[in-house]
C-alpha positions as CSV (number, residue, x, y, z in Angstrom):
1,M,79.7,42.9,-197.3
2,R,81.9,44.2,-194.5
3,D,82.3,47.5,-196.3
4,L,78.6,47.8,-196.7
5,W,78.1,47.2,-192.9
6,F,80.8,49.7,-192.0
7,T,79.3,52.3,-194.4
8,E,76.0,51.9,-192.6
9,F,77.7,52.2,-189.2
10,K,79.4,55.4,-190.3
11,K,76.0,56.9,-191.1
12,N,75.1,56.7,-187.4
13,C,78.4,57.6,-185.8
14,M,81.0,60.4,-186.1
15,W,84.7,60.6,-185.3
16,K,87.7,62.5,-186.4
17,P,89.3,61.3,-189.6
18,Q,92.6,60.5,-188.0
19,H,90.8,57.7,-186.0
20,N,89.3,56.0,-189.1
21,A,91.8,53.1,-189.2
22,R,91.5,52.3,-185.5
23,I,87.7,52.5,-185.5
24,R,87.5,50.2,-188.5
25,Q,89.8,47.8,-186.8
26,I,87.6,47.8,-183.6
27,F,84.4,47.5,-185.8
28,E,85.9,44.4,-187.5
29,I,86.8,42.8,-184.1
30,K,83.5,43.5,-182.5
31,G,81.5,42.5,-185.6
32,S,83.4,39.3,-186.0
33,A,82.8,38.4,-182.3
34,R,79.1,39.2,-182.6
35,L,78.7,37.2,-185.8
36,R,80.6,34.2,-184.4
37,S,78.4,34.3,-181.3
38,L,75.2,34.4,-183.4
39,M,76.4,31.4,-185.5
40,N,77.3,29.5,-182.4
41,Q,73.9,30.1,-180.9
42,E,72.2,29.1,-184.2
43,R,74.2,25.9,-184.5
44,S,73.3,25.1,-180.9
45,N,69.6,25.7,-181.6
46,Y,69.9,23.5,-184.7
47,S,71.5,20.7,-182.6
48,K,68.5,20.8,-180.3
49,D,66.0,21.0,-183.1
50,P,67.1,19.8,-186.6
51,N,64.1,21.7,-188.2
52,H,65.4,25.0,-186.8
53,V,66.0,27.8,-189.3
54,P,66.9,31.3,-188.1
55,K,64.3,33.9,-189.0
56,Y,66.9,36.3,-190.3
57,I,68.7,33.8,-192.6
58,P,66.9,32.5,-195.8
59,E,66.5,28.7,-195.6
60,P,68.6,27.9,-198.7
61,L,71.5,29.9,-197.3
62,W,71.0,28.3,-193.9
63,R,71.2,24.8,-195.6
64,E,74.5,25.9,-197.3
65,L,75.9,27.1,-193.9
66,L,75.0,23.7,-192.4
67,H,76.7,21.9,-195.2
68,Y,79.8,24.1,-194.7
69,F,79.8,23.4,-190.9
70,A,79.5,19.7,-191.6
71,T,82.1,19.3,-194.4
72,D,84.7,22.1,-194.4
73,S,87.9,20.6,-193.0
74,K,89.3,23.9,-191.8
75,F,86.2,24.6,-189.8
76,K,86.0,21.1,-188.4
77,N,89.7,21.2,-187.3
78,W,89.2,24.5,-185.7
79,S,86.0,23.3,-183.9
80,A,87.7,20.1,-182.8
81,A,90.7,22.0,-181.4
82,N,88.4,24.3,-179.4
83,T,86.4,21.4,-178.1
84,V,89.7,19.8,-176.8
85,N,90.7,23.2,-175.2
86,R,87.4,23.5,-173.4
87,A,87.7,20.0,-172.1
88,S,91.2,20.5,-170.8
89,N,92.1,19.6,-167.2
90,A,94.7,22.3,-167.2
91,G,92.5,24.5,-165.1
92,S,89.7,26.9,-166.1
93,S,91.6,27.8,-169.3
94,M,94.7,26.5,-171.0
95,H,95.8,30.0,-171.9
96,T,95.7,31.6,-168.5
97,G,96.7,28.7,-166.2
98,G,100.2,30.1,-165.6
99,S,99.2,33.7,-164.9
100,I,99.5,35.2,-161.4
101,S,96.8,37.1,-159.5
102,M,96.5,40.9,-159.4
103,G,97.3,40.7,-155.7
104,E,100.6,38.9,-156.4
105,H,101.4,41.5,-159.1
106,A,100.8,44.3,-156.5
107,R,102.9,42.6,-153.9
108,R,105.8,42.2,-156.4
109,M,105.6,45.8,-157.4
110,V,105.9,47.0,-153.8
111,R,109.2,45.1,-153.3
């Protein structure tokens, strides 16, 4: 499916052949983030209204996705870990709590 999407993307955009690998990599990163965001939004809509079915996903496929979200252990573990990370008291983010400000970087570079 990704190859199909990338083929469609190439129909609308042009670049030099030597950039093909990097553009594909960026396409994968951006597409993955966009799809993840869409699925998060649809799961949120479903949690508010159990009769919710996205207009762009056929209902049988949506029901399969809901089953996957509810039963897949890898997905559930990943989701639970992210819930814990968001609820952390380690500051606004567990992954950046130890970083220093840009101002401090500038002061250190002057020294």
